[in-house]
Legacy VTK file of the C-alpha trace (Angstrom):
# vtk DataFile Version 3.0
C-alpha trace
ASCII
DATASET POLYDATA
POINTS 266 float
-72.655 94.771 -73.545
-71.212 98.234 -74.149
-67.702 99.122 -72.992
-68.925 101.469 -70.240
-70.823 98.641 -68.555
-67.808 96.419 -68.862
-65.796 99.097 -67.085
-68.345 99.301 -64.303
-68.400 95.529 -63.789
-64.596 95.378 -63.834
-64.392 98.123 -61.185
-66.903 96.291 -59.004
-64.905 93.107 -59.250
-61.491 94.726 -58.604
-62.455 97.084 -55.782
-65.467 95.535 -54.108
-64.704 91.822 -54.441
-67.861 91.264 -56.573
-67.091 88.204 -58.613
-68.644 86.500 -61.594
-70.946 84.509 -59.289
-72.433 87.699 -57.763
-75.809 86.970 -59.298
-75.724 83.518 -57.767
-75.009 85.033 -54.345
-77.528 87.852 -54.603
-80.370 86.194 -56.481
-79.488 82.498 -56.745
-79.378 82.851 -60.542
-76.515 81.100 -62.333
-74.614 82.942 -65.119
-74.374 79.750 -67.138
-78.148 79.315 -67.364
-79.949 80.740 -70.355
-83.135 82.738 -69.712
-85.717 83.862 -72.262
-86.529 86.930 -70.199
-85.077 88.763 -67.218
-87.784 90.573 -65.235
-86.867 93.293 -62.724
-89.659 94.263 -60.353
-89.296 96.646 -57.424
-91.551 95.125 -54.798
-93.376 92.652 -57.020
-92.849 88.908 -56.500
-94.014 86.334 -59.059
-95.826 84.106 -56.557
-97.892 87.149 -55.548
-99.031 88.238 -59.023
-98.975 84.973 -61.103
-101.294 82.834 -58.942
-103.827 82.380 -61.784
-101.248 81.079 -64.286
-99.930 77.575 -64.899
-96.296 78.333 -64.038
-93.620 76.734 -61.905
-92.075 79.331 -59.547
-88.937 78.639 -57.557
-87.488 81.106 -55.084
-83.757 80.910 -55.765
-82.569 83.344 -53.087
-84.231 85.579 -50.504
-82.787 88.442 -48.497
-84.533 91.014 -46.285
-84.951 93.508 -49.127
-84.446 91.570 -52.399
-85.029 88.094 -53.768
-84.544 85.998 -56.909
-86.861 83.603 -58.722
-87.063 81.294 -61.658
-90.378 81.066 -63.477
-90.905 78.187 -65.913
-93.768 78.066 -68.425
-94.119 75.744 -71.439
-90.394 75.203 -71.792
-89.526 78.850 -71.291
-87.378 80.063 -68.450
-87.767 83.507 -66.850
-85.290 85.011 -64.362
-86.987 87.378 -61.959
-85.307 89.762 -59.522
-87.310 91.658 -56.901
-85.450 94.681 -55.548
-86.204 97.759 -53.443
-87.899 100.790 -54.956
-85.841 103.632 -56.352
-83.314 104.265 -59.128
-80.249 103.519 -56.983
-81.532 100.077 -55.988
-82.475 99.205 -59.557
-79.058 100.264 -60.893
-77.131 98.302 -58.227
-79.119 95.102 -58.652
-79.700 95.115 -62.439
-76.024 95.914 -63.034
-75.097 92.721 -61.181
-77.499 90.820 -63.442
-75.670 92.010 -66.561
-73.583 88.833 -66.049
-76.628 86.622 -66.754
-77.507 85.161 -70.132
-80.903 86.444 -71.182
-82.612 87.515 -74.416
-85.097 90.210 -73.347
-85.471 92.598 -70.427
-88.763 93.575 -68.788
-89.473 96.053 -66.013
-92.781 95.775 -64.137
-94.146 98.069 -61.489
-96.727 100.592 -60.373
-97.076 104.116 -61.686
-99.031 107.187 -60.610
-101.188 109.087 -63.061
-101.059 112.908 -63.220
-103.971 113.338 -65.634
-107.637 112.360 -65.363
-107.711 110.578 -68.731
-105.300 107.824 -67.544
-107.290 106.089 -64.850
-106.658 103.403 -62.270
-105.520 100.102 -63.757
-104.402 101.529 -67.072
-101.551 99.576 -68.668
-98.813 101.997 -69.713
-95.283 102.135 -71.041
-93.037 105.189 -71.208
-92.816 107.087 -74.524
-89.953 108.791 -72.735
-88.922 109.407 -69.128
-87.726 112.566 -67.467
-84.709 111.620 -65.316
-85.485 113.543 -62.094
-83.048 111.302 -60.295
-79.367 111.643 -59.439
-78.423 107.943 -59.498
-78.197 107.863 -63.256
-75.074 110.011 -63.140
-73.081 107.092 -61.733
-73.491 105.299 -65.034
-71.318 107.949 -66.675
-67.524 108.094 -66.664
-67.666 111.606 -65.287
-70.408 112.045 -62.667
-70.040 115.863 -62.966
-71.220 115.774 -66.573
-74.654 114.411 -65.552
-77.555 116.776 -66.139
-80.805 115.790 -64.400
-84.227 116.302 -65.926
-83.151 115.128 -69.376
-85.279 112.803 -71.476
-84.503 109.074 -71.655
-86.145 107.165 -74.490
-86.720 103.399 -74.791
-83.539 101.855 -76.101
-85.375 99.588 -78.613
-88.580 101.225 -79.881
-89.202 98.382 -82.358
-89.295 95.915 -79.461
-91.770 98.081 -77.563
-93.938 98.138 -80.721
-93.840 94.339 -80.832
-95.014 94.200 -77.237
-97.792 96.650 -77.995
-98.818 94.256 -80.762
-98.858 91.343 -78.318
-101.049 93.339 -75.994
-103.409 94.202 -78.869
-103.746 90.538 -79.774
-104.865 89.813 -76.226
-107.364 92.656 -76.322
-105.320 94.919 -74.028
-104.374 98.529 -74.605
-100.740 99.306 -73.859
-100.655 103.096 -73.720
-97.484 105.066 -74.362
-97.153 108.130 -72.174
-94.354 110.422 -70.899
-93.139 109.681 -67.400
-91.383 111.636 -64.681
-88.904 109.672 -62.545
-88.660 110.872 -58.941
-86.299 110.080 -56.055
-89.024 110.602 -53.437
-92.644 109.457 -53.277
-93.360 111.350 -50.085
-92.039 114.705 -51.348
-93.198 114.569 -54.998
-96.652 115.976 -54.129
-95.032 119.228 -52.961
-93.470 119.593 -56.444
-96.307 118.560 -58.777
-96.483 121.879 -60.605
-92.782 121.655 -61.415
-93.101 118.005 -62.383
-96.063 118.624 -64.654
-94.164 121.474 -66.385
-92.227 118.807 -68.318
-95.403 117.685 -70.071
-95.495 114.326 -68.380
-98.600 112.267 -67.621
-97.218 109.622 -65.294
-94.818 109.444 -62.343
-92.683 106.653 -60.922
-89.105 106.082 -59.890
-87.066 103.711 -62.068
-87.906 103.702 -65.794
-85.218 106.186 -66.893
-82.575 104.112 -65.088
-84.029 100.938 -66.527
-83.736 102.126 -70.141
-80.248 103.530 -69.630
-79.043 100.209 -68.303
-80.855 98.303 -71.025
-78.954 100.388 -73.561
-75.646 99.594 -71.847
-76.589 95.917 -71.773
-77.642 96.049 -75.465
-80.802 94.115 -74.723
-84.334 94.753 -76.098
-86.337 96.114 -73.208
-89.852 97.256 -72.262
-91.332 98.726 -69.065
-94.863 97.602 -68.198
-96.600 99.894 -65.676
-99.945 99.567 -63.908
-101.625 102.780 -62.709
-102.069 102.516 -58.958
-103.169 106.074 -58.106
-104.165 109.359 -59.701
-103.414 112.744 -58.137
-105.606 114.511 -60.727
-108.775 112.603 -59.728
-107.943 112.147 -56.036
-107.576 108.374 -56.160
-104.899 107.864 -53.462
-101.868 105.606 -53.305
-102.719 104.634 -49.738
-106.116 104.030 -48.204
-107.764 102.928 -51.447
-111.202 101.312 -51.445
-111.810 97.895 -52.876
-113.385 99.490 -55.915
-110.225 101.555 -56.459
-107.903 98.547 -55.999
-109.819 96.269 -58.356
-108.668 97.655 -61.747
-105.100 97.988 -60.562
-105.031 94.438 -59.234
-106.492 93.154 -62.499
-103.703 94.690 -64.514
-101.067 93.669 -62.034
-102.237 90.059 -61.622
-103.773 89.275 -64.986
-102.608 91.556 -67.799
-98.914 92.046 -66.970
-98.217 88.376 -66.098
-99.781 87.266 -69.400
-97.676 89.721 -71.339
-94.525 88.533 -69.616
-95.278 84.980 -70.697
-96.008 86.169 -74.226
-92.735 88.125 -74.307
-90.854 85.034 -73.231
-92.311 83.147 -76.179
-91.249 85.776 -78.745
LINES 1 267
266 0 1 2 3 4 5 6 7 8 9 10 11 12 13 14 15 16 17 18 19 20 21 22 23 24 25 26 27 28 29 30 31 32 33 34 35 36 37 38 39 40 41 42 43 44 45 46 47 48 49 50 51 52 53 54 55 56 57 58 59 60 61 62 63 64 65 66 67 68 69 70 71 72 73 74 75 76 77 78 79 80 81 82 83 84 85 86 87 88 89 90 91 92 93 94 95 96 97 98 99 100 101 102 103 104 105 106 107 108 109 110 111 112 113 114 115 116 117 118 119 120 121 122 123 124 125 126 127 128 129 130 131 132 133 134 135 136 137 138 139 140 141 142 143 144 145 146 147 148 149 150 151 152 153 154 155 156 157 158 159 160 161 162 163 164 165 166 167 168 169 170 171 172 173 174 175 176 177 178 179 180 181 182 183 184 185 186 187 188 189 190 191 192 193 194 195 196 197 198 199 200 201 202 203 204 205 206 207 208 209 210 211 212 213 214 215 216 217 218 219 220 221 222 223 224 225 226 227 228 229 230 231 232 233 234 235 236 237 238 239 240 241 242 243 244 245 246 247 248 249 250 251 252 253 254 255 256 257 258 259 260 261 262 263 264 265
């Protein structure tokens, strides 16, 4: 863990009363337990997407907008936190989980495609992310020094390459593509020309924050994204047909869960 994250955690504890057992309170996950992987998933719950896998899933804590789980598979133990969408939620909840003992960090979620060649259900990971969010500035010592729309790269490219190798062994294609991170899903469509001017092919909300925190945690990390919609081809986020949902659901419920289990076994 880098000094800056230690400072953030110390400030939380001193000023907000957040103690060492904060992860136990928020997610039911004990700091003394060792996990092979920590999964952070805005909106995704393991018992919703891992129904076809021989895993033991325990809900360790549930609130109105976030929940914690333990997933066990062949002697491996996975911690899973489900939080709200958006960079600020991910930063708040994942920062608390810095107190956990885990080896690898995985982000899973949906992503929108901005180009016709990346279709529904494609499995993607960011080659880099444009930080079109303001929440990342709070990870700095001086918020005023934050400059939005900068590039954030994966903190451990070698680990991403290993995961791409795992995908290839399974017959999956894990495509690297540039991502734009937005603070607003509803308003992004009014700014697509500006967003596309950065040379991005995908759009979602959290991957730049995820990789910045992974760097502060000093943990190997990878973001696994399933394409849910495509503004270039007119495949919508809402009101999709069954034919449009099928490839997305396959990646979300088959491909990504298998890769999470494979990553846990690394």
